[in-house]
PAPADO-786099 format. One record per residue (C-alpha): residue number from 1; x, y, z; residue in three letters. Coordinates in pm, whole numbers, plus 32768, in hexadecimal, padded with zeros to 4 digits. Layout:
N
+-----+------+------+------+------+
! seq !   px !   py !   pz ! type !
+-----+------+------+------+------+
! NUM !    X !    Y !    Z !  ALA !
...
+-----+------+------+------+------+
//
This chain:
88
+-----+------+------+------+------+
! seq !   px !   py !   pz ! type !
+-----+------+------+------+------+
!   1 ! 7FF7 ! 7FF1 ! 7FF2 !  MET !
!   2 ! 80BF ! 8155 ! 7FB4 !  ASN !
!   3 ! 80A6 ! 8264 ! 80A0 !  LEU !
!   4 ! 8019 ! 83EF ! 8047 !  VAL !
!   5 ! 801F ! 84D5 ! 8154 !  TYR !
!   6 ! 7F0F ! 8615 ! 812E !  THR !
!   7 ! 7FB4 ! 8769 ! 8185 !  VAL !
!   8 ! 7EEB ! 875A ! 82DA !  ARG !
!   9 ! 7F70 ! 8621 ! 8341 !  PHE !
!  10 ! 80F8 ! 869A ! 8303 !  ALA !
!  11 ! 80BD ! 87DD ! 83B8 !  GLU !
!  12 ! 800C ! 8732 ! 84EC !  ALA !
!  13 ! 80F9 ! 85F1 ! 84F9 !  ALA !
!  14 ! 8240 ! 871A ! 851F !  ALA !
!  15 ! 8164 ! 87C0 ! 8656 !  LEU !
!  16 ! 8178 ! 864E ! 8700 !  LEU !
!  17 ! 8225 ! 860D ! 8815 !  SER !
!  18 ! 837D ! 85C1 ! 87EE !  LYS !
!  19 ! 8332 ! 8462 ! 8883 !  GLU !
!  20 ! 81E9 ! 844C ! 8784 !  ALA !
!  21 ! 82C1 ! 84A1 ! 8664 !  ARG !
!  22 ! 83B1 ! 836B ! 86C3 !  ALA !
!  23 ! 826A ! 8274 ! 86B8 !  LYS !
!  24 ! 821E ! 82D0 ! 854D !  LEU !
!  25 ! 831B ! 8229 ! 8481 !  PRO !
!  26 ! 82A2 ! 80F1 ! 850B !  LYS !
!  27 ! 811F ! 8121 ! 84F7 !  ALA !
!  28 ! 8138 ! 8183 ! 83A5 !  LEU !
!  29 ! 81F7 ! 8055 ! 8350 !  LYS !
!  30 ! 80CB ! 7FB0 ! 83E5 !  LEU !
!  31 ! 7FDB ! 8049 ! 8300 !  LEU !
!  32 ! 8094 ! 803E ! 81A1 !  ALA !
!  33 ! 80E0 ! 7EAC ! 81FC !  GLU !
!  34 ! 7F76 ! 7E61 ! 82B0 !  ASP !
!  35 ! 7E6A ! 7F5B ! 82B7 !  PRO !
!  36 ! 7DB3 ! 7E80 ! 83CE !  ARG !
!  37 ! 7EC5 ! 7DFC ! 8493 !  HIS !
!  38 ! 7E82 ! 7DF0 ! 8621 !  PRO !
!  39 ! 7F72 ! 7EB3 ! 86C0 !  GLY !
!  40 ! 7EB4 ! 8003 ! 85F2 !  LEU !
!  41 ! 7D74 ! 7FB6 ! 8666 !  GLN !
!  42 ! 7CDC ! 804F ! 8530 !  VAL !
!  43 ! 7B47 ! 808C ! 8516 !  LYS !
!  44 ! 7A8C ! 8131 ! 841B !  LYS !
!  45 ! 79F5 ! 82A7 ! 84E9 !  ILE !
!  46 ! 78B6 ! 8289 ! 84F6 !  GLN !
!  47 ! 77A7 ! 83AE ! 84B5 !  GLY !
!  48 ! 781B ! 841F ! 8370 !  LEU !
!  49 ! 7768 ! 83AF ! 827C !  GLY !
!  50 ! 77DE ! 8311 ! 813B !  ASP !
!  51 ! 7924 ! 8377 ! 819F !  ARG !
!  52 ! 7A22 ! 8266 ! 81C3 !  GLU !
!  53 ! 7B20 ! 8316 ! 82B4 !  ILE !
!  54 ! 7BCE ! 821C ! 83C8 !  PHE !
!  55 ! 7CA7 ! 824E ! 84F0 !  GLU !
!  56 ! 7DD3 ! 81A4 ! 855F !  ALA !
!  57 ! 7E75 ! 81BB ! 86B6 !  ARG !
!  58 ! 7FCF ! 8232 ! 86E3 !  LEU !
!  59 ! 7FD6 ! 8242 ! 8878 !  ASP !
!  60 ! 7ED1 ! 822F ! 8991 !  GLN !
!  61 ! 7EAC ! 83BC ! 8919 !  LYS !
!  62 ! 7EE0 ! 83D8 ! 879C !  ILE !
!  63 ! 7E24 ! 83A3 ! 8664 !  ARG !
!  64 ! 7E5A ! 83A9 ! 8513 !  LEU !
!  65 ! 7D23 ! 8397 ! 8421 !  THR !
!  66 ! 7D73 ! 8325 ! 82A6 !  PHE !
!  67 ! 7C80 ! 82B9 ! 8161 !  GLN !
!  68 ! 7CCC ! 81D2 ! 8081 !  LEU !
!  69 ! 7CBF ! 81A3 ! 7F09 !  GLN !
!  70 ! 7D1C ! 80B3 ! 7E57 !  GLY !
!  71 ! 7E87 ! 805B ! 7ECC !  GLU !
!  72 ! 7E99 ! 81C7 ! 7F65 !  LEU !
!  73 ! 7E6F ! 8221 ! 80C2 !  LEU !
!  74 ! 7E56 ! 8375 ! 80E4 !  ILE !
!  75 ! 7EDE ! 8400 ! 8243 !  LEU !
!  76 ! 7DEB ! 84EA ! 8291 !  ARG !
!  77 ! 7E27 ! 8571 ! 83F9 !  ASN !
!  78 ! 7EC9 ! 8530 ! 856F !  ILE !
!  79 ! 7EAB ! 85A6 ! 868E !  ASP !
!  80 ! 7E16 ! 8571 ! 87D9 !  ASP !
!  81 ! 7D1C ! 84AC ! 87DF !  HIS !
!  82 ! 7BE4 ! 85D7 ! 87FA !  ASP !
!  83 ! 7C99 ! 86C1 ! 873A !  ALA !
!  84 ! 7CE8 ! 85A1 ! 8604 !  CYS !
!  85 ! 7B63 ! 8517 ! 8619 !  LEU !
!  86 ! 7ADE ! 865C ! 8633 !  GLY !
!  87 ! 7B63 ! 86A2 ! 84DA !  ASN !
!  88 ! 7BC8 ! 856C ! 8431 !  PRO !
+-----+------+------+------+------+
//
């Protein structure tokens, strides 16, 4: 699976703590290899109508959101749980 970063994702990732940024490469590798990897606890975000946006867990506090389009995995946002899911 090929990863594509939105500008919003890149900007939000740059604002993460040093500890969270250190965890990001492993999470992105897992997403690229298997978006359903159990360590990511991926689930569809409810309440978005027909929009297929998913969340994955970086750690206990940080979530990232993404969409799947064929062989592309589009990274949309990354932030603490409430902020990220409030604006997926």
